[in-house]
C-alpha positions, -999 to +999 in steps of 0.1 A: +024+121+612+028+091+642+051+066+641+052+042+668+083+010+666+066-022+685+091-044+690+097-080+702+122-090+717+121-124+713+128-125+678+145-092+676+116-076+655+105-048+646+074-035+633+055+000+628+027+018+629+026+046+607-006+072+607-016+106+596-032+124+628-058+146+606-076+117+592-071+095+615-061+061+588-027+044+599-005+012+581+010-014+602+041-025+587+063-063+595+033-068+622+030-103+635-005-123+641-008-113+676-026-086+659-044-072+693-019-055+706-012-035+673-047-024+673-048-018+713-019+009+706-035+025+677-063+028+690-045+046+718-029+071+700-067+080+683-056+066+646-078+032+628-052+006+611-067+006+574-036-006+555-008-037+564+019-044+545+052-061+548+090-056+532+094-091+523+082-130+527+099-137+562+114-166+573+114-156+612+079-154+617+049-154+604+029-124+592+002-108+602-010-090+571-029-121+563-044-113+601-056-078+595-075-081+566-098-110+583-103-091+614-098-056+609-109-053+572-077-036+563-063-034+528-030-051+518-003-039+500+021-065+490+052-069+465+046-079+431+088-075+429+106-105+423+092-128+393+066-158+399+082-178+423+082-150+446+045-139+439+016-139+467-008-169+468-032-162+490-043-124+486-055-140+454-076-164+471-111-156+491-110-147+526-128-173+557-161-157+547-155-167+514-150-132+501-119-120+481-094-101+501-089-063+492-054-059+485-031-048+461+002-059+444+029-023+443+063-021+426+093-002+428+084+037+424+047+028+439+033+051+461+006+041+489-012+075+503-028+065+542-043+099+548-015+126+540+013+102+542+027+093+514+048+061+512+067+054+482+080+020+474+117+009+469+124-023+452+156-037+471+163-075+462+192-093+480+179-108+507+149-115+489+140-115+456+104-098+464+122-074+490+105-038+491+120-005+513+093+022+523+105+059+517+080+079+541+072+117+533+046+139+558+025+159+534+004+172+562+026+199+563+054+216+544+079+192+540+085+182+501+114+150+505+110+124+528+124+117+565+131+079+565+134+047+551+115+019+565+142-005+557+129-036+568+158-068+560+178-043+537+198-020+558+202-024+593+219-007+625+255-019+615+246-045+589+230-055+558+205-082+557+222-115+553+214-125+514+220-167+520+185-178+539+172-185+501+193-218+500+209-224+536+173-222+545+150-226+526+172-253+504+172-234+471+202-245+453+227-221+436+210-189+448+235-182+477+262-158+449+235-141+430+211-132+458+245-119+476+252-101+441+216-084+438+219-070+471+254-054+463+236-038+435+207-027+457+231-015+483+256+007+457+221+022+444+207+029+480+241+050+487+224+080+465+201+085+490+206+116+507+227+109+544+201+129+561+175+102+561+169+081+591+166+040+590+140+022+604+146-013+604+130-046+608+157-061+634+177-057+657+207-069+682+201-110+687+184-114+649+193-146+627+184-126+601+219-107+600+252-114+621+259-082+630+235-062+635+234-033+664+213-028+691+204+005+681+165+008+677+174+034+644+198+050+623+203+073+596+224+071+558+253+093+564+259+074+602+258+042+576+276+049+546+304+057+573+300+028+592+279+003+584+312-027+570+291-044+546+270-014+535+307+001+524+324-031+513+292-035+486+315-007+462+337-039+459+313-065+444+336-097+442+346-087+474+315-078+490+301-116+480+332-130+497+327-108+524+289-114+533+285-151+525+313-156+555+307-166+587+265-162+585+256-183+616+232-215+605+194-205+604+171-223+626+151-250+610+122-239+611+128-206+593+124-230+556+085-232+569+078-199+577+085-191+545+063-211+525+037-206+554+044-164+545+041-172+507+006-192+507-012-181+533-002-179+575-033-201+592-058-173+606-054-174+640-084-153+651-078-156+695-047-165+709-047-202+721-062-203+757-044-236+771-064-251+803-042-255+836-037-293+838-018-317+864+017-331+858-003-368+852-030-353+826-008-343+798-017-349+768+001-382+753+024-372+731+022-341+731+059-314+732+064-303+770+077-270+772+095-264+809+103-230+810+117-234+841+157-227+851+181-247+837+190-259+875+153-267+885+151-289+852+185-309+851+172-318+891+140-337+879+115-328+847+087-350+833+091-374+809+090-360+772+103-324+784+129-297+766+140-273+786+135-239+769+135-211+793+113-185+790+135-160+775+147-140+746+152-170+724+126-193+734+109-186+701+139-197+679+148-229+698+111-240+700+107-238+666+138-255+661+122-280+683+088-285+680+066-293+645+034-276+641+011-298+641+026-309+678+002-300+706+023-281+730+017-281+769+039-257+791+055-258+824+049-219+833+039-195+860+006-185+852+013-147+849+041-158+820+015-181+803-001-157+778+032-144+769+049-178+760+014-184+741+023-159+720+057-160+713+049-194+699+018-187+675+044-161+659+065-184+649+032-211+640+033-234+670-009-233+675-011-260+692-010-249+735-034-272+748-025-266+786+001-255+808+013-272+844+024-248+875+060-256+884+054-265+918+033-292+908+060-305+886+083-305+916+061-328+935+057-353+908+065-392+911+086-409+875+110-379+874+141-377+854+172-358+856+201-344+837+236-349+837+262-324+835+299-323+845+326-298+843+356-300+812+387-317+838+357-346+838+356-349+799+395-339+793+401-371+815+381-393+792+402-401+759+373-419+744+346-390+749+321-386+724+317-346+725+292-323+703+298-290+697+262-271+690+278-238+679+280-223+646+301-239+621+320-205+622+326-203+659+337-242+655+361-230+631+377-204+655+385-232+676+371-264+689+376-295+712+400-321+697+380-344+676+346-328+687+315-330+662+296-298+648+262-292+646+245-260+654+215-269+678+188-248+665+194-274+634+198-306+656+159-314+645+171-325+604+204-332+612+203-359+639+221-383+618+246-357+621+253-371+660+280-391+668+268-425+684+281-429+719+274-430+756+273-402+769+274-379+748+295-343+759+277-314+747+291-279+748+284-246+733+307-213+747+291-207+779+265-237+782+233-223+778+229-235+743+233-269+748+217-275+777+185-268+754+203-292+728+210-319+759+169-316+766+164-319+728+189-349+719+180-369+760+141-373+742+153-385+711+170-414+722+208-404+733+221-404+765+238-367+764+258-349+796+258-310+793+296-298+797+291-269+823+306-239+813+315-244+773+342-241+751+349-210+778+356-231+803+380-256+779+402-228+770+402-213+808+415-248+816+442-243+790+435-274+772+439-281+741+422-263+712+423-271+675+415-253+648 
């Protein structure tokens, strides 16, 4: 058996290539939309991807399963669990050539065979109603028992999938507690699995699909039974619900769009967008300008209409929270970074990347704007300071600057009405990185925002008062 994990650091997301080397066939589980890299890996390993599947309708990225059907002629295996509100729509239509999709809907207990690899479907609702896991057994040798389970957003290393997203992200009122109870039921049932089984999760540390994910790529059932706190807490049904729903970070604004598009069908991508090099004065009017330079460079001088979104592991998430899919996008990035930035954008449905600008030409452009930044002492000395805390609500509740208003930075685009009026607004997070992104967004939407260097940690270190 062949297994390869393909990990996206920007979304802390794992896809799995599982193949039978004897027959040369393979399946890809939970792929993202830029599928060329999976195809290239399969080719390197001497297998062909003939099937594509996913554990559930994702909220944090657009699925690549439809893309595999379109580009590679793969057969889609999709969950038929969860009821009519959670059925896949796109696979029942026709592809871009007018032909019906090759797909199979699967339920708990169904078996998929990829060569000599047996893949058994396990329905594990809670994170979402249709969520399934895949139990993997290599039937090409003497094995008569599974080796491990691809668990998607059900069980992570040190955590379990959050059950609140359908309400907190997708706006489905009244489903948070029932989802948490279903998740607890699934975990108690899952507890019967043997300790030796390997666990191959869909996310690692940094994902917004959990609140305490580990940074280890895989684990075992036995280890999680002993040390995974929410997994162990599931034995107490009522206590589990209370614990799992508390302290979850606010989901990024774009999560609701991902849920909808993954059910209806992500737009077919085909080839990656190929943005053209352009000069600062040739940027299309109304385009969202994504400035990937370091914060200090942006603050010292940036183009009007640009957001500071550094090309780091949070790039996709911040861009998805700030930019709408119909907007044209122009990148300010070095030439060798453009393709990676484009990939990170299309994974969350931001496909209209029309151009890129060399950072050096920005520094020499006319009419640059600057951004204000002060230290905590300057804010403490202003009794009338209007303060915006862009950390998560759970961080704010543990301690905040007196009088500060809390709006998580990844939800600013839909909660601008909650931003306090004032001139200027002093913005902070924990260290100053999230607030820098927020300040760039606020200033481009008509606010006079100033970043607080060092954030809440600097405020506390200075011995200034804190409310809880």
